matplotlib code that plots the C-alpha trace (Angstrom):
import matplotlib.pyplot as plt

x = [-7.0, -6.0, -2.4, -1.1, 1.9, 4.6, 6.9, 9.5, 8.9, 11.8, 10.1, 10.8, 14.4, 15.2, 18.3, 20.0, 19.4, 20.5, 24.0, 24.7, 22.7, 25.3, 26.4, 26.0, 24.3, 24.5, 22.0, 19.9, 19.8, 18.2, 15.5, 14.7, 11.9, 10.2, 7.2, 4.7, 1.7, 0.6, 4.0, 3.2, 6.2, 7.1, 9.4, 9.9, 9.6, 13.2, 11.7, 11.9, 14.9, 17.3, 19.8, 19.3, 22.1, 23.9, 26.9, 25.5, 27.6, 25.3, 23.7, 20.8, 18.6, 19.7, 18.7, 14.8, 12.2, 10.7, 7.2, 3.8, 1.7, -1.6, -4.0, -6.1, -8.3, -7.1, -9.1, -10.3, -9.8, -10.0, -7.8, -8.3, -4.7, -3.2, -5.4, -4.4, -0.7, -1.1, -2.9, -0.1, 2.5, 0.7, 0.1, 4.3, 4.8, 2.6, 4.1, 7.7, 7.7, 10.8, 10.4, 7.5, 8.7, 11.6, 9.7, 7.0, 9.7, 12.7, 15.3, 14.3, 17.6, 18.3, 18.5, 14.9, 13.8, 15.4, 13.5, 10.5, 11.1, 11.3, 8.4, 6.2, 7.0, 4.5, 1.7, -1.3, -2.7, -3.3, -7.0, -9.5, -7.0, -8.0, -5.6, -5.9, -3.6, -2.6, -1.3, 2.5, 4.8, 5.4, 3.0, 1.5, 2.7, 0.8, 1.3, -0.2, -1.3, -2.2, -4.5, -4.2, -5.0, -2.8, -4.1, -1.4, -0.9, -0.5, -2.7, -6.5, -7.3, -6.0, -4.1, -4.4, -1.5, -0.7, 2.2, 3.2, 4.5, 5.4, 3.9, 5.1, 4.6, 7.2, 6.4, 5.9, 2.7, 2.8, 5.3, 6.6, 9.4, 11.7, 14.7, 14.5, 17.4, 15.5, 15.7, 12.6, 10.6, 11.4, 10.4, 7.1, 6.3, 7.7, 5.3, 2.5, 2.6, 2.1, -0.9, -3.9, -6.0, -2.7, -2.0, -5.4, -5.5, -2.1, -3.1, -6.3, -4.8, -2.1, -4.5, -6.4, -3.3, -2.1, -5.7, -5.2, -2.0, -2.7, -6.0, -4.4, -1.6, -1.5, -1.0, 1.9, 3.8, 3.2, 4.5, 7.6, 8.3, 7.8, 10.2, 12.8, 12.2, 12.8, 16.3, 17.3, 16.4, 18.2, 21.3, 21.6, 22.0, 24.3, 26.5, 26.9, 27.7, 30.3, 31.8, 32.2, 33.4, 36.5, 38.8, 37.7, 40.0, 40.1, 40.0, 36.8, 35.2, 36.4, 34.8, 31.6, 31.9, 32.8, 29.6, 27.1, 29.0, 28.4, 24.6, 23.9, 25.4, 22.5, 19.6, 16.5, 15.8, 12.7, 12.3, 9.0, 7.7, 5.2, 1.9, 1.2, 3.4, 4.1, 7.0, 10.1, 10.4, 14.1, 12.1, 9.1, 6.6, 4.0, 5.8, 9.3, 11.2, 10.1, 13.7, 11.9, 8.8, 8.4, 7.2, 4.7, 6.3, 9.7, 11.2, 13.3, 14.9, 13.4, 15.5, 12.6, 8.8, 7.9, 4.9, 3.9, 2.8, 6.2, 9.1, 12.5, 14.5, 17.8, 17.9, 20.9, 23.2, 21.7, 18.0, 14.8, 11.1, 7.8, 4.2, 4.4, 0.5, 2.0, 4.3, 4.0, 6.4, 7.9, 11.4, 13.1, 17.0, 18.9, 21.7, 25.1, 24.8, 27.0, 26.4, 24.8, 21.9, 21.8, 20.0, 23.8, 22.6, 26.0, 27.8, 29.7, 30.8, 32.3, 36.5, 39.1, 41.1, 43.6, 40.6, 40.6, 37.3, 35.7, 35.7, 33.7, 32.4, 31.7, 27.8, 26.9, 23.0, 23.7, 23.4, 26.2, 26.5, 25.0, 23.2, 21.7, 22.2, 19.6, 21.3, 24.6, 27.0, 31.2, 33.0, 36.0, 39.2, 38.4, 35.5, 35.4, 34.1, 37.4, 39.2, 39.9, 37.2, 37.8, 34.8, 31.3, 28.3, 25.3, 21.7, 20.6, 24.2, 25.0, 27.7, 29.2, 29.0, 31.9, 30.8, 28.7, 29.8, 28.3, 29.1, 27.0, 29.5, 29.9, 32.8, 32.2, 33.5, 32.2, 33.9, 37.3, 37.9, 37.1, 36.0, 33.4, 29.9, 27.3, 24.7, 21.6, 22.6, 22.6, 19.1, 18.0]
y = [17.9, 21.5, 22.2, 25.6, 27.5, 27.0, 30.2, 27.0, 24.9, 23.2, 23.3, 27.2, 26.6, 23.5, 24.9, 26.0, 22.6, 20.7, 22.8, 21.6, 18.0, 15.7, 12.9, 9.7, 6.8, 4.6, 6.5, 7.1, 3.5, 2.3, 4.7, 3.2, 3.0, 6.1, 5.5, 3.7, 1.5, 4.4, 5.8, 8.0, 9.3, 6.5, 7.2, 3.5, 1.9, 1.3, -2.4, -2.6, -0.9, -0.4, -2.6, -3.3, -1.4, -4.2, -2.2, -1.0, -2.2, -5.1, -4.5, -5.4, -2.6, -3.8, -7.0, -6.5, -8.4, -10.5, -9.1, -11.3, -10.6, -10.0, -11.7, -8.3, -7.4, -3.9, -1.1, 2.2, 5.6, 4.5, 6.9, 10.8, 11.8, 9.4, 10.2, 14.2, 13.2, 11.2, 14.2, 16.8, 13.9, 14.1, 17.9, 18.3, 15.6, 17.3, 20.8, 19.2, 20.9, 19.7, 21.7, 19.6, 16.5, 16.7, 17.5, 14.8, 12.1, 10.8, 9.4, 10.7, 11.0, 14.2, 12.0, 10.7, 14.4, 15.4, 12.6, 14.1, 17.6, 16.5, 14.3, 17.1, 18.9, 16.3, 15.7, 18.5, 16.5, 13.4, 12.4, 10.0, 9.2, 6.0, 5.2, 1.3, 0.4, -2.8, -2.1, -1.4, -3.3, -0.8, 1.1, 4.3, 2.8, 2.0, -0.3, 2.3, 0.9, 4.1, 3.6, 7.4, 8.6, 11.0, 13.8, 14.7, 17.9, 16.4, 13.6, 13.6, 10.7, 10.1, 6.9, 4.9, 3.8, 1.9, 3.1, 1.3, 3.9, 2.8, 5.4, 5.8, 8.3, 10.5, 13.2, 15.9, 13.1, 10.9, 10.9, 8.6, 6.2, 5.6, 5.0, 1.5, 0.4, -2.9, -5.9, -7.2, -4.2, -4.9, -8.3, -7.6, -5.3, -7.8, -10.3, -8.0, -6.9, -10.9, -11.3, -12.2, -9.1, -6.8, -9.0, -8.6, -5.1, -4.8, -7.0, -5.2, -1.8, -3.2, -5.1, -1.7, 0.1, -2.2, -2.8, 1.4, 1.1, -1.5, 0.0, 3.3, 4.3, 7.6, 7.0, 4.4, 6.8, 9.8, 7.4, 6.7, 10.4, 10.9, 8.2, 9.7, 13.2, 12.4, 10.8, 13.7, 15.8, 13.5, 13.0, 16.9, 17.1, 14.2, 16.2, 19.3, 17.4, 15.2, 18.1, 19.9, 17.3, 16.4, 18.1, 15.8, 13.7, 9.9, 9.2, 10.8, 8.8, 5.3, 6.5, 7.2, 3.9, 2.0, 3.3, 2.7, -1.1, -1.4, -0.5, -3.5, -6.4, -8.7, -8.4, -10.9, -12.6, -14.9, -18.1, -17.3, -20.2, -19.3, -20.1, -19.7, -18.9, -15.5, -13.0, -12.1, -8.3, -6.1, -3.7, -3.4, -2.3, -3.7, -1.9, -3.5, -5.9, -9.6, -11.3, -14.9, -17.0, -18.8, -22.6, -23.3, -24.2, -22.4, -20.8, -17.5, -15.6, -12.5, -9.9, -7.3, -7.1, -3.5, -2.2, -1.4, -5.4, -6.2, -8.8, -8.0, -11.0, -13.2, -13.8, -15.4, -13.7, -10.4, -8.9, -9.2, -8.4, -10.3, -9.8, -10.8, -11.8, -15.1, -16.0, -17.9, -17.5, -20.6, -19.9, -17.1, -16.6, -13.9, -13.7, -11.0, -8.0, -8.2, -12.0, -13.1, -13.7, -10.2, -7.1, -5.4, -2.0, -0.7, -2.1, -4.8, -8.3, -11.2, -11.2, -13.6, -12.5, -11.3, -8.7, -10.9, -11.5, -15.4, -16.9, -14.8, -16.1, -14.3, -14.4, -14.9, -14.7, -11.0, -8.0, -6.0, -2.9, 0.6, 0.4, 3.2, 3.5, 3.6, 5.0, 6.9, 4.5, 4.7, 3.2, 0.8, -0.1, -3.6, -6.0, -5.0, -1.9, -1.7, -1.0, 2.5, 4.9, 5.8, 8.0, 8.9, 7.5, 9.3, 8.3, 8.0, 8.2, 5.9, 3.3, 0.6, -2.8, -4.9, -8.1, -8.6, -11.6, -14.3, -12.6, -9.3, -7.1, -5.8, -4.4, -1.2, 1.9, 5.3, 8.9, 7.1, 4.9, 1.0, -0.2, -2.0, -1.5, -3.8, -5.3, -4.1, -0.3, -1.6, -0.5, -0.4]
z = [9.9, 8.0, 7.2, 8.5, 7.9, 10.6, 11.2, 12.6, 9.7, 7.9, 4.8, 4.8, 5.3, 3.2, 1.5, 4.5, 5.7, 2.7, 3.1, 6.8, 7.0, 7.6, 5.1, 7.3, 5.3, 7.8, 9.9, 6.5, 5.8, 9.1, 8.4, 4.9, 3.8, 5.8, 3.4, 4.9, 3.3, 0.8, 0.8, 4.2, 6.1, 8.2, 11.5, 11.4, 15.0, 16.5, 16.8, 13.7, 12.3, 15.0, 17.0, 20.6, 22.6, 24.0, 25.3, 28.9, 31.7, 33.2, 36.6, 38.3, 37.1, 33.8, 33.4, 32.3, 33.1, 30.5, 29.5, 29.7, 26.4, 26.7, 24.6, 24.1, 21.0, 19.3, 20.4, 18.0, 18.9, 22.7, 24.3, 23.6, 24.4, 22.3, 19.6, 20.4, 20.3, 16.9, 15.5, 16.7, 14.8, 11.9, 11.5, 12.0, 9.3, 6.7, 7.6, 7.9, 11.5, 12.9, 16.2, 17.2, 15.8, 18.1, 20.9, 21.0, 19.3, 21.3, 19.2, 15.5, 13.6, 11.6, 8.3, 9.4, 9.7, 6.3, 4.5, 6.7, 5.0, 1.6, 1.4, 3.2, 0.0, -1.8, 1.2, 1.7, 4.4, 6.4, 6.6, 7.9, 10.8, 13.3, 15.7, 16.9, 20.1, 22.2, 25.9, 25.6, 27.5, 30.3, 32.5, 30.5, 27.0, 24.1, 20.6, 18.2, 14.6, 12.6, 9.7, 7.8, 4.3, 2.4, 0.1, -2.4, -4.0, -7.6, -6.9, -6.7, -4.3, -0.8, -0.4, 2.5, 4.5, 8.2, 11.0, 14.0, 16.9, 20.2, 22.2, 26.4, 29.1, 31.0, 33.3, 30.6, 29.2, 26.3, 23.4, 20.7, 21.5, 18.6, 21.2, 22.5, 24.5, 26.2, 24.2, 26.1, 24.9, 21.4, 21.9, 23.0, 20.3, 17.8, 19.2, 19.6, 16.1, 14.5, 16.3, 14.3, 14.4, 13.6, 10.9, 9.6, 10.0, 7.8, 5.4, 4.7, 4.5, 2.0, -0.3, -0.3, -1.2, -3.4, -5.3, -5.6, -7.3, -9.9, -10.6, -11.6, -13.9, -13.0, -9.0, -9.9, -12.0, -9.6, -6.7, -8.7, -9.7, -5.8, -4.9, -7.4, -6.3, -2.8, -3.7, -5.6, -2.3, 0.0, -2.6, -2.7, 1.1, 1.0, -1.7, 0.4, 3.4, 1.5, 0.2, 3.7, 5.3, 3.1, 5.5, 8.4, 10.3, 9.2, 13.3, 13.6, 10.8, 12.1, 15.2, 14.0, 11.7, 14.8, 16.8, 14.0, 14.3, 18.0, 17.2, 14.9, 16.5, 15.8, 13.5, 13.5, 10.1, 9.0, 7.1, 4.9, 2.5, -0.4, -0.4, -4.1, -7.2, -7.3, -8.7, -7.7, -8.7, -8.4, -6.1, -3.7, -7.0, -9.2, -11.9, -11.2, -13.2, -12.8, -11.8, -11.2, -10.1, -7.1, -6.4, -4.1, -1.1, -1.9, 1.2, 1.6, 3.8, 4.8, 5.3, 6.4, 6.3, 4.9, 5.8, 2.1, 1.6, 0.5, 1.9, 1.0, 0.5, 0.1, -3.8, -6.0, -3.6, -3.6, -2.5, -4.5, -3.3, -3.2, -2.1, 2.1, 1.7, -0.6, 2.2, 5.6, 8.4, 9.3, 11.2, 13.0, 13.6, 15.3, 13.7, 13.3, 11.6, 8.4, 8.1, 4.6, 6.4, 7.6, 5.8, 5.1, 4.3, 5.1, 1.9, 4.2, 3.1, 4.9, 5.4, 7.1, 9.6, 7.0, 5.5, 2.0, 0.8, 1.3, -1.9, -4.0, -7.4, -10.4, -10.6, -14.5, -14.3, -12.7, -15.3, -16.2, -17.9, -17.6, -14.3, -12.1, -8.4, -6.1, -3.1, -2.3, -1.6, -1.1, -4.0, -2.4, -3.5, -2.7, -1.6, 1.9, 4.1, 5.4, 2.0, 0.9, -0.2, -4.1, -4.4, -3.3, -5.9, -5.3, -5.7, -9.3, -10.7, -13.8, -13.1, -15.7, -14.0, -15.0, -13.0, -10.1, -7.4, -5.3, -2.0, -3.1, -4.5, -7.6, -9.7, -11.3, -13.3, -12.0, -13.0, -14.4, -10.9, -11.0, -7.5, -6.0, -4.5, -3.0, -5.8, -3.6, -4.4, -8.1, -10.0, -13.7]

ax = plt.figure().add_subplot(projection="3d")
ax.plot(x, y, z, "-o")
ax.set_aspect("equal")
plt.show()
């Protein structure tokens, strides 16, 4: 698949786009990471990263039937029309072609396109695409597990990746569905995705990617630089939008936040158990700092199973990362978003009815001093998302960490202001 210049490509309009894109971290974070196993651009399936829309008025039409889970093996390149859609999708991703993405991908948010466009600057082509499919929950739908190899401009070897896409049919033909409101469809996709042959496929690709990164320092360094570059690009867009939106009313901000909260009513977390002694790291990279080691049989709350073979877990009041292949799932629990077990990405903490923080204690084992922020986040006056915003701290900025607390908040100094951010946004 050869890349072609597209006159409508967002790549050719990147500077203008950065000037007008909205700063909405709550939309950006649920999309993170959109880098798949080989750090390919993954616009993540709604089944994994978007909350079920539960606020609809109940009626007979709204009550979806539970879908039967078929015991069907993965099919390889079995449907030419599906393959054609996937080919169009990856061509658009490599070119940063927003018009085509908007046409074939329903539910794709502007912030997700922003990251896709930024990543396209590093990607020369997608090669050796293989489409594995299983039947979808509704007629004319498919669950596609797409293997690909990414050819980067600044690295000589193709890097393997795997992406999950939900493909549906409408009057115009096939399209990628990222806007799923039916919780039974979501559960169907989750169940299909943990069938043995799908897990085997994911493990093979993850192992191939990990072996490649571990064996090649040049690749590890390149991926680190690319991740930093993406943060800077997105941070610039967010900063530009922040400056232009300062005059907007408080009422508009409250309404936007309320809408986001409605979309995040529940999340599913898993309890996983270590099958071996493995490192617990500060991020999803073999080069990240080692925080601790597991013991065999030790259990953790899995906040997210990343497509690159890592799991995000609860660890000492914050988050950490472990290799998924060394763990087994032993329990599943649906919890309210914003509780201690949820992957709380919009800097929320539990408060009592008066808005006061639940008895947070100082975490004496946590790091203090100069640290970098790994994503754009609001600096709050108190340990609550209802608290006043003192400043916007952008990705890559350095803050002085005074204290970290057991409830996941950290007291920091930034540009002469002292306030609070969630500890999960702090890096080395």
